[in-house]
C-alpha positions as CSV (number, residue, x, y, z in Angstrom):
1,M,-6.4,254.6,142.4
2,P,-4.6,253.0,139.1
3,V,-7.1,251.1,136.8
4,S,-6.1,248.5,134.6
5,V,-7.4,249.0,131.0
6,A,-7.3,246.5,128.0
7,V,-8.1,247.7,124.4
8,I,-8.7,244.8,121.9
9,G,-8.3,246.2,118.3
10,A,-5.8,248.6,119.4
11,S,-4.3,248.8,115.9
12,G,-7.6,249.6,114.4
13,Y,-8.9,252.8,113.4
14,V,-11.1,253.4,116.6
15,G,-8.8,251.3,118.9
16,H,-6.0,253.2,117.8
17,A,-7.3,256.7,118.9
18,L,-8.8,254.8,121.9
19,C,-5.4,254.1,123.1
20,N,-4.4,257.3,122.5
21,A,-6.9,259.1,124.8
22,L,-6.8,256.7,127.5
23,A,-2.9,257.4,127.6
24,R,-3.6,260.8,128.5
25,N,-5.0,259.5,131.7
26,P,-2.2,259.1,134.3
27,T,-4.4,256.9,136.6
28,I,-4.9,254.4,133.8
29,I,-2.5,251.5,133.2
30,L,-3.0,250.8,129.8
31,T,-2.5,247.3,127.6
32,C,-3.1,247.5,124.0
33,V,-4.1,244.2,122.7
34,N,-3.6,243.1,118.8
35,R,-2.9,240.0,117.1
36,E,0.5,239.5,117.8
37,N,0.0,239.8,121.7
38,Y,-3.3,238.7,122.1
39,A,-2.5,235.3,123.1
40,Q,-0.1,236.5,126.0
41,M,-2.2,239.4,127.4
42,Q,-5.2,236.8,127.6
43,R,-3.8,235.1,130.8
44,N,-3.9,238.6,132.5
45,S,-6.8,240.4,134.5
46,F,-8.0,243.7,133.8
47,D,-10.2,246.1,135.8
48,I,-11.6,247.2,132.2
49,L,-11.7,245.2,129.1
50,I,-12.6,247.3,125.7
51,N,-13.6,245.6,122.6
52,A,-12.8,247.9,119.7
53,A,-12.1,245.1,117.3
54,M,-15.2,244.6,115.7
55,P,-15.4,244.8,111.8
56,S,-16.7,248.2,110.3
57,K,-17.4,246.8,106.3
58,R,-21.4,246.9,105.7
59,F,-20.7,245.6,102.0
60,W,-18.4,243.2,103.2
61,A,-20.8,241.7,105.7
62,A,-23.9,241.4,103.4
63,N,-21.8,239.3,100.9
64,N,-20.0,237.4,103.7
65,P,-22.5,237.1,106.6
66,D,-20.7,233.9,107.9
67,K,-17.6,235.7,108.2
68,D,-19.0,238.8,110.1
69,F,-20.9,236.5,112.7
70,A,-17.4,235.0,113.5
71,E,-15.6,238.6,113.5
72,T,-18.6,240.1,115.3
73,V,-20.7,238.2,117.7
74,Q,-18.4,235.1,118.2
75,K,-15.1,237.2,118.9
76,T,-17.5,239.3,121.4
77,A,-18.5,236.1,123.1
78,D,-14.6,234.8,123.0
79,L,-14.1,237.9,124.8
80,L,-16.7,238.0,127.4
81,Y,-16.3,234.0,128.1
82,G,-12.4,234.0,127.7
83,W,-10.9,236.8,129.6
84,R,-10.8,238.1,133.1
85,F,-12.3,241.4,133.9
86,K,-14.5,243.3,136.3
87,K,-16.2,245.4,134.0
88,F,-16.7,245.4,129.6
89,I,-17.1,247.8,127.3
90,Q,-18.2,247.3,123.9
91,I,-17.5,249.8,121.1
92,S,-20.7,249.3,119.1
93,T,-22.2,251.2,116.1
94,L,-25.8,253.1,115.6
95,S,-26.2,250.4,113.0
96,A,-27.4,248.2,115.8
97,R,-30.6,250.1,116.1
98,C,-31.1,251.8,112.9
99,Q,-29.7,249.1,110.3
100,L,-31.5,246.0,111.8
101,D,-32.8,245.2,107.9
102,T,-29.3,244.4,107.1
103,V,-26.5,242.0,108.4
104,Y,-24.0,244.4,109.5
105,G,-26.9,245.8,111.9
106,R,-28.1,242.5,112.8
107,H,-24.8,241.2,113.8
108,K,-24.1,244.4,116.0
109,A,-27.2,244.2,117.7
110,A,-26.9,240.3,118.3
111,A,-23.4,241.0,120.0
112,E,-24.8,243.9,122.3
113,K,-27.4,241.5,123.5
114,L,-24.4,239.3,125.0
115,C,-22.8,242.3,126.6
116,G,-25.9,243.6,128.4
117,F,-25.4,242.7,131.9
118,D,-23.9,244.2,135.0
119,D,-22.4,247.5,134.7
120,N,-21.1,246.8,131.4
121,L,-21.1,249.9,128.8
122,I,-22.2,249.5,125.1
123,V,-20.9,252.6,123.1
124,R,-22.7,253.0,119.7
125,L,-20.5,255.3,117.6
126,G,-22.2,257.5,114.3
127,P,-20.2,258.2,111.4
128,M,-16.4,259.4,112.2
129,Y,-13.9,261.2,110.3
130,S,-10.1,262.1,111.0
131,K,-7.0,263.1,108.8
132,D,-6.7,259.0,108.6
133,L,-10.2,258.5,107.2
134,S,-9.7,255.9,104.1
135,K,-13.4,254.7,103.8
136,G,-17.0,255.8,104.0
137,V,-19.1,258.1,102.5
138,L,-17.0,261.2,102.8
139,V,-14.1,259.6,101.0
140,D,-16.4,258.1,98.5
141,M,-17.8,262.1,97.9
142,L,-14.3,263.2,97.6
143,E,-13.1,260.8,95.7
144,G,-16.2,261.5,93.3
145,R,-17.3,258.0,93.3
146,K,-20.8,256.7,93.5
147,V,-22.5,256.5,97.1
148,F,-24.6,253.7,98.0
149,V,-27.2,255.1,100.1
150,D,-30.1,258.0,99.5
151,G,-28.8,261.2,99.1
152,E,-31.4,262.3,101.5
153,S,-29.8,260.4,104.4
154,K,-28.9,262.4,107.4
155,Y,-25.4,261.6,109.4
156,C,-24.2,262.7,112.5
157,F,-20.7,263.2,111.4
158,A,-18.3,263.7,114.6
159,P,-14.4,263.8,114.9
160,L,-12.7,260.2,116.0
161,D,-11.0,261.6,118.4
162,F,-13.7,263.4,119.9
163,S,-15.6,260.0,120.3
164,A,-12.6,258.1,121.7
165,S,-12.0,260.8,124.0
166,W,-15.6,260.5,125.1
167,V,-14.9,257.0,125.6
168,A,-12.0,257.4,127.6
169,G,-13.4,260.0,129.9
170,N,-16.6,258.2,130.7
171,L,-15.5,254.8,131.6
172,D,-17.8,254.4,134.4
173,C,-21.1,254.9,132.4
174,S,-22.9,251.8,132.0
175,G,-25.8,250.8,129.8
176,I,-26.2,251.7,126.2
177,V,-24.9,255.5,124.9
178,E,-25.1,256.6,121.6
179,V,-22.0,259.1,121.0
180,G,-21.7,261.3,117.7
181,A,-22.8,264.9,116.8
182,R,-25.7,266.5,118.5
183,N,-27.3,266.8,114.9
184,S,-26.9,265.9,111.6
185,I,-26.6,266.9,108.0
186,R,-27.7,265.4,104.7
187,L,-25.7,263.7,102.5
188,R,-26.6,265.8,99.6
189,E,-25.7,269.0,101.3
190,V,-22.3,267.9,101.9
191,A,-22.1,267.0,97.9
192,D,-23.4,270.3,97.5
193,Y,-20.8,271.9,99.5
194,L,-18.1,269.9,97.4
195,G,-19.8,271.5,94.1
196,F,-19.8,267.8,92.8
197,N,-22.7,265.9,90.9
198,V,-22.4,263.0,93.4
199,E,-24.7,259.5,92.4
200,F,-26.8,258.7,95.3
201,V,-28.2,254.9,94.7
202,G,-29.6,253.2,97.9
203,A,-32.0,253.6,100.4
204,L,-32.4,255.9,103.3
205,D,-29.8,255.5,105.8
206,N,-30.3,258.1,108.5
207,Q,-27.6,257.5,110.9
208,E,-28.6,260.2,114.0
209,V,-28.0,260.0,117.8
210,E,-31.1,259.1,119.7
211,K,-30.4,261.5,122.8
212,P,-27.6,263.8,122.1
213,L,-25.8,265.4,124.7
214,D,-24.9,269.2,124.6
215,V,-21.1,268.7,124.8
216,Y,-21.6,266.4,121.3
217,P,-20.2,268.5,118.4
218,D,-21.8,270.0,115.3
219,A,-22.0,267.7,112.4
220,H,-21.8,270.6,109.9
221,D,-17.6,270.5,111.3
222,A,-17.4,268.0,108.8
223,L,-17.6,270.6,106.2
224,A,-14.5,272.5,107.7
225,F,-12.8,268.9,107.6
226,I,-13.6,268.4,104.3
227,D,-11.6,271.7,103.4
228,I,-8.6,270.8,105.1
229,I,-8.5,267.5,103.3
230,R,-9.5,269.0,100.0
231,K,-6.0,271.8,100.7
232,Q,-3.9,268.6,101.5
233,K,-4.5,267.1,97.9
């Protein structure tokens, strides 16, 4: 039986990849929602509504807590109470568990609280990479910029396409699921691989999946990705 799925934030980094993954399933009737068609699509009803529109700028959130609250918590509430659907899927982040000492993490956790009912699904994504990656610690290191976390921080880097495909293939799950690599790699190890003398300034920031599945990729695959990006430069 066909399933109608709407993705809010379809033009974003995760939303675009998620739409591509969902489009490969012939049983899904996909609606990609962005700013231009938001009001029009809100009139419809869907089997599954996916929120992939939350901001991912941690430092921006720290400097603009009121705006981050509006974009994260308030907009999640607007979707939950302003749209019609049978199931809600919140695309969240590991920061909702491991960065509760930050504005960014607290707002992500607060948004999750709103979604925790019925058979809704909350997906906490770890650090990701793809050929379209434009920000984050990997980009900072590749560009030789200062990294504002401790070099001993452990990250569970995973390909964006894997994370999007996992969500697209597990729409029937419920509760909270963390998706990323099955292990982690220290940021200093990545810097050493690059051969750069990267300056790390900041607190320890471990981004690791709490209960990884065997099907999750190896975080060290990010090194092969780095090689590909360096050859393209």
